ZAMARGU-4260 file (C-alpha; in steps of 0.2 Angstrom, whole numbers, plus 5000, padded with zeros to 4 digits):
<rodrens>
0) 5000/5000/5000 | 5007/5018/4996 | 5015/5027/5010 | 5014/5045/5013 | 5023/5056/5027
5) 5011/5066/5037 | 5017/5077/5051 | 5033/5067/5051 | 5025/5049/5052 | 5024/5037/5038
10) 5005/5034/5035 | 4999/5019/5024 | 4985/5026/5013 | 4976/5017/4999 | 4978/5032/4987
15) 4985/5050/4985 | 4976/5059/4999 | 4967/5075/4996 | 4973/5091/5004 | 4959/5090/5016
20) 4963/5073/5021 | 4982/5077/5024 | 4976/5092/5035 | 4965/5081/5045 | 4978/5067/5047
25) 4991/5080/5053 | 4979/5086/5066 | 4976/5069/5072 | 4994/5065/5074 | 4998/5082/5082
30) 4985/5078/5095 | 4991/5061/5099 | 5010/5066/5099 | 5008/5081/5110 | 4995/5073/5121
35) 4983/5087/5118 | 4964/5087/5115 | 4957/5090/5098 | 4940/5095/5089 | 4940/5091/5071
40) 4926/5093/5058 | 4927/5085/5041 | 4911/5084/5031 | 4904/5067/5026 | 4912/5061/5010
45) 4929/5068/5014 | 4935/5051/5019 | 4935/5055/5038 | 4935/5038/5045 | 4948/5031/5034
50) 4959/5046/5037 | 4956/5045/5056 | 4961/5027/5057 | 4976/5027/5046 | 4984/5042/5055
55) 4981/5036/5072 | 4986/5018/5069 | 5002/5025/5060 | 5006/5034/5076 | 5002/5019/5086
60) 5014/5008/5076 | 5028/5020/5079 | 5025/5021/5097 | 5024/5002/5099 | 5041/5001/5090
65) 5049/5014/5101 | 5042/5004/5116 | 5050/4988/5110 | 5066/4996/5107 | 5068/5004/5124
70) 5061/4990/5134 | 5075/4983/5145 | 5080/4965/5143 | 5073/4955/5158 | 5087/4945/5167
75) 5076/4936/5180 | 5059/4935/5188 | 5061/4950/5198 | 5064/4961/5183 | 5048/4953/5175
80) 5038/4957/5191 | 5044/4975/5191 | 5040/4977/5172 | 5022/4971/5175 | 5020/4983/5189
85) 5025/4998/5179 | 5010/5006/5169 | 5023/5018/5160 | 5031/5003/5153 | 5016/4998/5142
90) 5013/5005/5125 | 4998/5017/5122 | 4981/5010/5117 | 4968/5018/5106 | 4949/5018/5111
95) 4938/5021/5096 | 4921/5026/5102 | 4905/5030/5091 | 4887/5031/5095 | 4880/5014/5089
100) 4887/4997/5085 | 4882/5000/5067 | 4894/5014/5065 | 4907/5004/5074 | 4905/4990/5062
105) 4908/5002/5048 | 4924/5008/5056 | 4930/4991/5059 | 4927/4986/5041 | 4937/5001/5036
110) 4952/4995/5047 | 4951/4978/5039 | 4953/4985/5022 | 4967/4997/5027 | 4986/4993/5029
115) 4984/4991/5047 | 4973/4976/5048 | 4986/4966/5056 | 4985/4976/5072 | 4975/4968/5087
120) 4958/4976/5087 | 4942/4970/5097 | 4925/4977/5100 | 4916/4978/5117 | 4898/4975/5116
125) 4883/4970/5127 | 4877/4952/5132 | 4862/4954/5122 | 4873/4955/5106 | 4886/4942/5111
130) 4878/4929/5123 | 4877/4912/5115 | 4870/4903/5130 | 4855/4893/5124 | 4843/4900/5138
135) 4851/4916/5144 | 4852/4923/5126 | 4833/4921/5125 | 4830/4934/5139 | 4824/4950/5132
140) 4825/4960/5148 | 4843/4967/5148 | 4843/4969/5167 | 4837/4951/5170 | 4849/4944/5157
145) 4864/4953/5166 | 4859/4945/5183 | 4856/4928/5175 | 4873/4929/5167 | 4881/4934/5184
150) 4872/4920/5193 | 4877/4907/5180 | 4895/4913/5180 | 4896/4914/5199 | 4889/4896/5201
155) 4901/4890/5186 | 4885/4884/5177 | 4889/4892/5161 | 4901/4881/5151 | 4904/4894/5138
160) 4911/4905/5152 | 4922/4892/5160 | 4930/4888/5143 | 4936/4906/5141 | 4952/4904/5151
165) 4959/4889/5141 | 4952/4896/5124 | 4959/4913/5125 | 4976/4908/5118 | 4968/4899/5104
170) 4975/4903/5087 | 4958/4910/5081 | 4960/4924/5094 | 4979/4926/5095 | 4983/4928/5077
175) 4980/4947/5078 | 4969/4957/5066 | 4952/4965/5068 | 4939/4955/5077 | 4921/4962/5077
180) 4905/4956/5085 | 4901/4944/5071 | 4918/4937/5071 | 4917/4935/5090 | 4900/4926/5090
185) 4905/4915/5075 | 4922/4909/5083 | 4913/4908/5100 | 4900/4896/5093 | 4914/4886/5084
190) 4925/4884/5100 | 4910/4884/5112 | 4917/4899/5122 | 4908/4915/5127 | 4911/4929/5115
195) 4906/4942/5128 | 4919/4937/5141 | 4932/4933/5127 | 4931/4951/5122 | 4936/4956/5139
200) 4951/4945/5138 | 4956/4952/5121 | 4954/4969/5127 | 4969/4967/5138 | 4981/4965/5124
205) 4972/4974/5110 | 4980/4989/5102 | 4963/4996/5097 | 4947/4994/5106 | 4930/4999/5098
210) 4915/5003/5109 | 4899/5013/5110 | 4904/5029/5118 | 4892/5028/5133 | 4904/5014/5138
215) 4918/5027/5140 | 4908/5042/5145 | 4896/5034/5158 | 4906/5030/5173 | 4894/5016/5178
220) 4896/5007/5161 | 4915/5010/5162 | 4916/5002/5179 | 4904/4987/5174 | 4915/4984/5159
225) 4932/4987/5168 | 4937/5000/5155 | 4955/5007/5159 | 4958/5024/5152 | 4976/5027/5158
230) 4988/5029/5144 | 4975/5028/5131 | 4970/5040/5117 | 4951/5041/5116 | 4943/5045/5099
235) 4925/5050/5100 | 4918/5049/5082 | 4901/5056/5078 | 4905/5068/5092 | 4890/5079/5088
240) 4880/5068/5100 | 4893/5068/5114 | 4886/5083/5123 | 4869/5076/5125 | 4876/5058/5129
245) 4887/5065/5143 | 4872/5074/5151 | 4860/5059/5149 | 4873/5046/5155 | 4875/5056/5171
250) 4856/5060/5174 | 4843/5049/5182 | 4825/5048/5185 | 4816/5039/5200 | 4797/5039/5200
255) 4785/5035/5213 | 4781/5019/5203 | 4799/5014/5204 | 4800/5015/5223 | 4783/5006/5224
260) 4790/4993/5213 | 4806/4991/5223 | 4796/4989/5239 | 4785/4976/5231 | 4801/4967/5225
265) 4809/4967/5242 | 4793/4961/5250 | 4792/4947/5238 | 4810/4943/5242 | 4807/4942/5260
270) 4792/4931/5258 | 4801/4919/5246 | 4816/4919/5258 | 4805/4915/5273 | 4796/4902/5264
275) 4812/4893/5258 | 4819/4893/5275 | 4804/4886/5282 | 4803/4872/5269 | 4822/4870/5269
280) 4821/4873/5250 | 4839/4873/5243 | 4835/4884/5228 | 4846/4899/5228 | 4854/4893/5244
285) 4871/4901/5240 | 4863/4918/5237 | 4853/4917/5253 | 4869/4917/5263 | 4872/4935/5257
290) 4855/4942/5262 | 4845/4940/5278 | 4827/4944/5282 | 4833/4957/5295 | 4843/4966/5281
295) 4829/4966/5269 | 4817/4972/5283 | 4829/4987/5286 | 4830/4990/5267 | 4811/4990/5266
300) 4810/5003/5279 | 4822/5014/5270 | 4812/5012/5254 | 4796/5016/5263 | 4804/5032/5270
305) 4810/5036/5252 | 4792/5034/5246 | 4786/5046/5259 | 4799/5058/5256 | 4794/5059/5238
310) 4775/5060/5243 | 4777/5075/5254 | 4786/5086/5241 | 4774/5100/5237 | 4774/5105/5219
315) 4764/5115/5206 | 4754/5102/5196 | 4758/5111/5180 | 4776/5116/5182 | 4783/5105/5195
320) 4796/5111/5207 | 4815/5114/5205 | 4829/5113/5218 | 4848/5115/5216 | 4859/5099/5214
325) 4863/5099/5232 | 4845/5095/5237 | 4848/5076/5232 | 4859/5074/5247 | 4845/5081/5259
330) 4832/5071/5249 | 4841/5054/5252 | 4846/5058/5270 | 4827/5060/5274 | 4826/5041/5269
335) 4842/5038/5280 | 4853/5035/5265 | 4870/5044/5268 | 4889/5042/5264 | 4890/5031/5279
340) 4878/5018/5274 | 4876/5019/5255 | 4889/5005/5251 | 4880/4993/5262 | 4864/4997/5253
345) 4873/4995/5236 | 4879/4978/5242 | 4862/4973/5248 | 4854/4978/5231 | 4868/4968/5222
350) 4864/4953/5232 | 4846/4954/5230 | 4847/4956/5212 | 4858/4940/5212 | 4844/4931/5222
355) 4831/4937/5209 | 4843/4930/5195 | 4841/4912/5203 | 4822/4913/5203 | 4822/4921/5186
360) 4827/4904/5179 | 4808/4900/5180 | 4804/4914/5169 | 4791/4920/5181 | 4801/4933/5189
365) 4813/4939/5175 | 4808/4957/5176 | 4810/4959/5195 | 4824/4971/5201 | 4824/4984/5187
370) 4818/4998/5200 | 4831/4992/5212 | 4844/4994/5198 | 4838/5012/5195 | 4841/5016/5214
375) 4858/5009/5213 | 4863/5019/5198 | 4857/5035/5207 | 4867/5031/5223 | 4883/5027/5212
380) 4883/5045/5205 | 4877/5054/5220 | 4890/5046/5232 | 4904/5044/5219 | 4916/5055/5230
385) 4915/5060/5248 | 4923/5077/5247 | 4917/5095/5246 | 4924/5098/5229 | 4913/5084/5222
390) 4898/5090/5231 | 4901/5108/5224 | 4902/5101/5206 | 4885/5092/5209 | 4878/5108/5216
395) 4884/5118/5201 | 4881/5105/5187 | 4864/5097/5193 | 4846/5102/5195 | 4833/5092/5204
400) 4816/5094/5196 | 4801/5085/5204 | 4785/5084/5193 | 4769/5074/5192 | 4774/5056/5186
405) 4770/5054/5168 | 4766/5038/5158 | 4777/5035/5142 | 4768/5033/5126 | 4784/5031/5115
410) 4802/5030/5121 | 4807/5046/5111 | 4798/5059/5101 | 4808/5072/5091 | 4823/5067/5101
415) 4815/5071/5117 | 4804/5061/5130 | 4786/5059/5124 | 4774/5057/5138 | 4755/5058/5143
420) 4751/5062/5161 | 4745/5048/5171 | 4729/5048/5181 | 4737/5047/5198 | 4747/5060/5208
425) 4763/5050/5208 | 4778/5060/5207 | 4794/5059/5197 | 4811/5064/5205 | 4823/5070/5191
430) 4841/5071/5194 | 4847/5081/5179 | 4865/5085/5174 | 4867/5100/5163 | 4886/5100/5160
435) 4894/5088/5148 | 4910/5093/5157 | 4904/5083/5172 | 4906/5067/5162 | 4921/5072/5153
440) 4930/5076/5169 | 4931/5057/5172 | 4943/5056/5157 | 4957/5066/5165 | 4969/5051/5165
445) 4969/5049/5146 | 4983/5054/5135 | 4971/5064/5124 | 4953/5065/5118 | 4949/5068/5099
450) 4931/5074/5096 | 4927/5072/5077 | 4912/5072/5066 | 4905/5079/5050 | 4895/5092/5059
455) 4902/5101/5074 | 4901/5119/5069 | 4900/5131/5077 | 4914/5124/5088 | 4917/5138/5101
460) 4900/5135/5110 | 4903/5116/5110 | 4921/5118/5117 | 4914/5129/5131 | 4901/5116/5135
465) 4914/5102/5136 | 4924/5109/5150 | 4941/5103/5145 | 4955/5111/5136 | 4954/5109/5117
470) 4969/5118/5109 | 4969/5109/5092 | 4954/5113/5080 | 4950/5110/5062 | 4935/5114/5051
475) 4938/5106/5034 | 4930/5112/5018 | 4921/5099/5007 | 4930/5091/4993 | 4916/5093/4981
480) 4915/5108/4969 | 4902/5121/4967 | 4895/5112/4953 | 4890/5097/4964 | 4880/5106/4977
485) 4865/5116/4975 | 4859/5125/4991 | 4843/5136/4990 | 4832/5144/5003 | 4814/5143/4998
490) 4805/5156/5008 | 4788/5155/5000 | 4777/5143/4990 | 4770/5145/4973 | 4755/5154/4980
495) 4766/5167/4989 | 4762/5159/5006 | 4777/5161/5018 | 4785/5145/5022 | 4789/5146/5041
500) 4787/5132/5052 | 4787/5141/5069 | 4775/5138/5084 | 4762/5150/5078 | 4762/5144/5060
505) 4763/5125/5061 | 4744/5123/5062 | 4741/5135/5048 | 4732/5124/5034 | 4738/5137/5021
510) 4756/5134/5026 | 4754/5115/5026 | 4746/5115/5009 | 4759/5127/5002 | 4773/5116/5008
515) 4765/5101/5000 | 4763/5110/4983 | 4781/5116/4985 | 4787/5098/4986 | 4775/5093/4972
520) 4783/5106/4961 | 4801/5102/4964 | 4799/5083/4964 | 4798/5081/4945 | 4815/5089/4942
525) 4824/5079/4954 | 4831/5062/4949 | 4832/5048/4961 | 4829/5049/4979 | 4822/5063/4989
530) 4824/5065/5008 | 4812/5076/5018 | 4817/5079/5036 | 4803/5087/5046 | 4807/5096/5063
535) 4796/5083/5072 | 4785/5068/5071 | 4770/5079/5075 | 4774/5090/5060 | 4776/5075/5049
540) 4760/5067/5054 | 4751/5083/5052 | 4757/5085/5034 | 4754/5067/5030 | 4736/5068/5035
545) 4732/5085/5027 | 4740/5080/5011 | 4731/5064/5010 | 4715/5072/5013 | 4718/5086/5000
550) 4724/5074/4987 | 4742/5081/4987 | 4749/5065/4994 | 4743/5055/4979 | 4749/5068/4967
555) 4766/5067/4974 | 4767/5049/4975 | 4762/5047/4957 | 4778/5055/4953 | 4788/5046/4966
560) 4782/5033/4979 | 4782/5040/4997 | 4790/5030/5011 | 4788/5036/5029 | 4801/5033/5043
565) 4794/5019/5055 | 4797/5019/5073 | 4797/5000/5075 | 4815/4993/5072 | 4809/4978/5061
570) 4797/4989/5051 | 4810/5002/5049 | 4823/4990/5042 | 4809/4983/5030 | 4805/5001/5025
575) 4823/5005/5021 | 4825/4989/5011 | 4810/4993/5001 | 4815/5011/4998 | 4832/5007/4991
580) 4825/4993/4981 | 4812/5005/4973 | 4826/5017/4968 | 4835/5003/4959 | 4820/4996/4950
585) 4822/4997/4931 | 4813/5012/4924 | 4811/5019/4942 | 4808/5038/4944 | 4815/5037/4961
590) 4806/5038/4978 | 4803/5050/4993 | 4808/5046/5011 | 4799/5056/5024 | 4809/5056/5041
595) 4813/5067/5056 | 4828/5077/5061 | 4837/5067/5076 | 4828/5052/5070 | 4836/5035/5064
600) 4837/5041/5046 | 4846/5057/5049 | 4860/5048/5059 | 4873/5037/5050 | 4862/5030/5035
605) 4870/5032/5018 | 4860/5040/5004 | 4874/5041/4991 | 4871/5044/4973 | 4853/5040/4967
610) 4848/5035/4984 | 4848/5054/4989 | 4849/5067/4976 | 4840/5081/4986 | 4835/5084/5004
615) 4821/5096/5009 | 4822/5104/5027 | 4804/5111/5030 | 4808/5119/5047 | 4820/5121/5061
620) 4820/5106/5074 | 4820/5116/5090 | 4818/5107/5106 | 4801/5108/5114 | 4802/5126/5122
625) 4791/5122/5137 | 4799/5106/5142 | 4805/5107/5160 | 4822/5100/5155 | 4824/5113/5141
630) 4819/5127/5152 | 4831/5122/5165 | 4845/5120/5153 | 4843/5137/5146 | 4842/5144/5164
635) 4858/5135/5169 | 4868/5142/5154 | 4862/5159/5157 | 4868/5158/5175 | 4885/5152/5170
640) 4887/5166/5156 | 4884/5179/5169 | 4900/5173/5177 | 4910/5169/5161 | 4906/5179/5146
645) 4914/5167/5134 | 4901/5154/5138 | 4886/5151/5127 | 4869/5158/5132 | 4853/5148/5134
650) 4845/5156/5118 | 4861/5152/5108 | 4861/5134/5114 | 4843/5133/5110 | 4846/5139/5092
655) 4862/5128/5090 | 4852/5112/5095 | 4841/5115/5079 | 4856/5119/5068 | 4866/5104/5072
660) 4851/5093/5069 | 4849/5101/5052 | 4868/5100/5048 | 4867/5081/5052 | 4852/5079/5041
665) 4860/5088/5026 | 4875/5077/5028 | 4865/5062/5022 | 4865/5068/5003 | 4883/5071/4998
670) 4893/5055/5003 | 4908/5055/4992 | 4919/5066/4980 | 4909/5062/4964 | 4892/5063/4972
675) 4880/5078/4969 | 4864/5084/4976 | 4852/5099/4981 | 4849/5105/4998 | 4832/5114/4999
680) 4829/5124/5015 | 4810/5127/5015 | 4809/5140/5029 | 4811/5159/5028 | 4821/5159/5044
685) 4836/5151/5035 | 4838/5169/5027 | 4843/5176/5044 | 4862/5179/5046 | 4861/5169/5063
690) 4854/5153/5055 | 4866/5154/5040 | 4881/5156/5052 | 4876/5140/5062 | 4876/5129/5046
695) 4891/5119/5042 | 4905/5130/5034 | 4904/5120/5018 | 4886/5123/5016 | 4888/5141/5020
700) 4900/5142/5005 | 4886/5136/4993 | 4872/5146/5002 | 4881/5163/4998 | 4882/5160/4980
705) 4870/5171/4969 | 4852/5165/4968 | 4854/5154/4983 | 4841/5164/4993 | 4829/5179/4990
710) 4824/5172/4973 | 4805/5170/4969 | 4798/5153/4968 | 4797/5150/4949 | 4815/5154/4944
715) 4821/5143/4959 | 4813/5127/4950 | 4822/5132/4934 | 4839/5134/4943 | 4837/5117/4952
720) 4832/5109/4935 | 4847/5117/4927 | 4859/5111/4941 | 4854/5093/4939 | 4855/5094/4920
725) 4873/5101/4921 | 4878/5089/4935 | 4871/5074/4926 | 4882/5079/4911 | 4898/5081/4921
730) 4896/5069/4935 | 4882/5057/4931 | 4883/5039/4924 | 4870/5038/4909 | 4867/5020/4912
735) 4861/5024/4930 | 4851/5040/4927 | 4833/5041/4933 | 4819/5049/4923 | 4814/5066/4929
740) 4805/5081/4921 | 4817/5095/4914 | 4809/5112/4914 | 4823/5118/4902 | 4829/5136/4903
745) 4813/5144/4908 | 4807/5137/4925 | 4796/5151/4930 | 4781/5149/4918 | 4782/5130/4919
750) 4783/5130/4938 | 4767/5141/4938 | 4758/5128/4927 | 4764/5114/4938 | 4759/5121/4955
755) 4743/5129/4950 | 4729/5118/4958 | 4716/5123/4945 | 4725/5115/4930 | 4727/5097/4926
760) 4735/5085/4913 | 4724/5083/4898 | 4725/5067/4888 | 4739/5075/4877 | 4750/5078/4892
765) 4746/5061/4898 | 4751/5055/4881 | 4767/5064/4881 | 4771/5058/4899 | 4768/5040/4893
770) 4780/5042/4878 | 4793/5049/4890 | 4791/5034/4902 | 4794/5023/4886 | 4811/5031/4882
775) 4826/5020/4880 | 4835/5017/4896 | 4852/5019/4887 | 4847/5037/4883 | 4854/5051/4894
780) 4840/5059/4904 | 4846/5075/4897 | 4843/5069/4879 | 4827/5061/4884 | 4820/5077/4892
785) 4828/5091/4882 | 4817/5104/4874 | 4815/5097/4856 | 4808/5106/4841 | 4790/5101/4835
790) 4797/5093/4820 | 4808/5081/4830 | 4795/5077/4843 | 4796/5059/4849 | 4778/5058/4845
795) 4782/5056/4827 | 4789/5040/4820 | 4785/5022/4823 | 4773/5023/4837 | 4760/5010/4834
800) 4750/5009/4850 | 4749/5017/4867 | 4743/5009/4883 | 4734/5023/4893 | 4732/5011/4908
805) 4751/5012/4910 | 4751/5031/4910 | 4759/5038/4926 | 4755/5056/4928 | 4760/5067/4942
810) 4744/5077/4943 | 4730/5065/4942 | 4716/5071/4953 | 4717/5089/4949 | 4701/5097/4943
815) 4700/5096/4924 | 4703/5111/4913 | 4692/5116/4899 | 4706/5126/4890 | 4715/5117/4876
820) 4732/5110/4881 | 4747/5123/4879 | 4765/5119/4877 | 4778/5125/4889 | 4784/5137/4875
825) 4767/5144/4873 | 4764/5146/4892 | 4781/5156/4892 | 4774/5168/4880 | 4782/5160/4864
830) 4773/5158/4848 | 4778/5140/4844 | 4766/5126/4848 | 4770/5108/4850 | 4761/5097/4837
835) 4756/5079/4841 | 4752/5067/4828 | 4743/5051/4831 | 4749/5037/4820 | 4737/5023/4816
840) 4742/5005/4821 | 4744/4996/4805 | 4748/4980/4814 | 4734/4971/4822 | 4736/4969/4841
845) 4739/4950/4845 | 4727/4945/4859 | 4734/4932/4871 | 4720/4920/4875 | 4729/4912/4890
850) 4717/4907/4904 | 4722/4919/4918 | 4710/4911/4931 | 4724/4900/4937 | 4732/4906/4953
855) 4747/4917/4951 | 4763/4908/4958 | 4771/4917/4972 | 4788/4908/4977 | 4789/4903/4995
860) 4797/4916/5007 | 4798/4929/4993 | 4805/4945/4999 | 4792/4959/5003 | 4800/4969/4988
865) 4797/4955/4976 | 4779/4953/4982 | 4776/4972/4979 | 4784/4971/4961 | 4772/4956/4957
870) 4757/4966/4963 | 4762/4981/4953 | 4764/4969/4938 | 4748/4960/4939 | 4735/4973/4945
875) 4728/4987/4934 | 4733/5004/4939 | 4717/5009/4949 | 4718/4993/4959 | 4737/4995/4962
880) 4734/5013/4968 | 4721/5007/4980 | 4732/4993/4986 | 4747/5005/4990 | 4735/5017/4999
885) 4728/5002/5009 | 4746/4997/5014 | 4752/5014/5018 | 4736/5017/5029 | 4739/5001/5038
890) 4757/5005/5041 | 4753/5022/5048 | 4736/5018/5058 | 4737/5000/5062 | 4719/4996/5058
895) 4720/4978/5054 | 4701/4975/5050 | 4701/4989/5037 | 4717/4983/5030 | 4711/4965/5027
900) 4694/4970/5021 | 4702/4981/5008 | 4715/4968/5003 | 4702/4954/5001 | 4692/4966/4990
905) 4706/4970/4978 | 4713/4952/4978 | 4696/4943/4978 | 4699/4935/4961 | 4704/4916/4962
910) 4720/4921/4952 | 4726/4932/4966 | 4724/4919/4980 | 4742/4916/4982 | 4746/4935/4983
915) 4733/4937/4996 | 4741/4923/5006 | 4759/4931/5004 | 4752/4948/5011 | 4754/4940/5028
920) 4772/4945/5027 | 4766/4963/5028 | 4755/4961/5043 | 4761/4968/5060 | 4767/4955/5072
925) 4752/4956/5083 | 4741/4954/5068 | 4748/4938/5061 | 4736/4926/5069 | 4721/4937/5064
930) 4727/4937/5046 | 4728/4918/5046 | 4711/4917/5054 | 4702/4929/5041 | 4712/4922/5027
935) 4704/4904/5030 | 4687/4912/5029 | 4689/4920/5012 | 4701/4908/5003
</rodrens>
């Protein structure tokens, strides 16, 4: 592999690095060499991960060689013993952390393909990912699975764990190289050894350790996984999430329900323990030796006191009540929990959880102990250090907020907690950390911390939040040229309605309709995939409902089918597969994916090339303004700014939260140096200098180009159309181009014709669209859709017949026009009219007299995408539209009765019997049995 000298170090790199990559690698090496912290931004598509790995591993190789050369020769056992005791005698280690295991897997694949694949690298994961025990691996509750594992290990009942000691030196694990989770599990099954505990053993000798960054930022996780940070360089990739992760890992909630559940669990343990002692039952005998009825009785009294302490807190039922961070010590002391006895309580909780793990083998008590674990986590943070300095930090960085307990409807909504008030007056005790620096302070022993991402700007406010010295900074430009990115601010719709998604306007029907028409107008000129990132799920659902009711949804989906981000993990994966498959279908015009900023789609997923040619941002995803945690965060920052003027204010932070989410969503489109795409900011607030300055620097460079903002609606469509026409000529691959409408040089008049709701496609326009759909796939999209003179129209020539059932028009459903059709040129004020000639079919159509009453064959276990293709092929266009609407309504609303009734109506014919059976694949998990039942009645 070619080698290049970067900052004095030889770096193996697969190709001649770009200047931005050289600059980036130099900063990485500078940080590692000088033991200084760094914050490095390099846009997605600039080879950030590869540059990060190659430069850091090149530095590590040199340091390992230096260590070997200076290591003294050991003469006897005393020298060996001394060497083992000296931490300074060990070579440095790199910890590479990212947000998810998916992102880690991508980084490990990059390392495998690099010139450093021989270095020892291992990943640290959870039991749920690595456990291969036939029983424990089936446990779905993480807390119960942990305790069952601990019990089996303690009792030496897990043969997979007991084999780790003699298997860890096996050639499969000692030969070096990158070992990811898949490798660990595969080798673990082959050698019948535990992948989870094997990763702990490999960690000790590894050069590079990959882990989710809560494992390194959360002291509870770090202690549980025995992560040592001394003499390590910590790389935090995707670091735009670190600020929030730091705060969340150090924050806890304890509700009245949690305390009541803990009391019930301890009561049950007392009853079970007394019953076993009376009957001399030997189950859990070893665990019973570590707990006694007296200990549990004392602990129950403490929990009852804690319950009373929460109950007597007086609060405003609407706003709750807030205390300083120091209140947590007073709160716990009222329940007799102090520095003097918290260790005993923690030990008792641990022993009780172990006892539950024994009983959990019966599967009847697998969820017990979750509330006790929450109390344990709270005590670990509150009583981490018994000194005045630590208590002062808690006072400064924390707030205690007590509110009416709420019942969760979804785990997350718009990136924040989504809740509905419960009917009881139970309370929630929230111990919230508002300083990322509190968690970062636990990394004081590391050599250096490198925070890197594609979206960190603006950096100064983020640095002030981190609470650590970060002297090395880099904001890389993008490697793409001006011709590859089109950034436009669309401040108003075609009807002059202002596009602004603020609190006062988001319920405005005129705004929602105008936004839909804006997307409808731009969609035909965009090839391939279109991403729409709404500021919230509420806004997405509101637009979806409104557009479906008004007919805009069907008009848009006639151009490109619409996919909506699913919240369920399995449904989400299926939706993504179907979206990508639709993009790649022969003759496809692309697809639209509607998602939410801070959602799954906006983080880490790849929409390179045709998968994402444009991204719409209809609004700024501000955090919920009146959420107590948001209010307190702003107050906390304002208080700090009064004491240190260089810190960020509450309002600035609030604005930055939205901008960073936007920057992350924008990064889904431009994924490599030859990619190109459009960024359409559909909110007039993007015209303000403050919002512009908070966008990534590379985006700002395109936003400041002439015509990027302030241009009226019509010309914008023309500019976007010309951008794609030019980009396709210079960067596109004709064989992979997707059909789109091209408005030519004059976008204004055409845009008006497109967006006006009182005009529709006449049969001539449908005829033209049908001909365009039949264009040769080898032909460039530019050639197919260029403005042609009437005498060279594609409607002349050898056209013999036209199937109007196959016409796909973007504007079906609009009111009919009594005016004769006009050409684009005529609408633009020109004098030339297009002439269309219908040629008689001189070859009689051959009618295939095949008996189509026979059931259509559907291969067993066909992928859902193949089933959809078959349905599209076999149904007529009206039934197919009804079918897709039925499927979409079911995915969004979950109404199984309506879903099955509609399906059975559309697929009632005998020939569709197998297709109807196959539609069970699309039923939600809880409806599979109902589908089978109803199917037996109609088939």
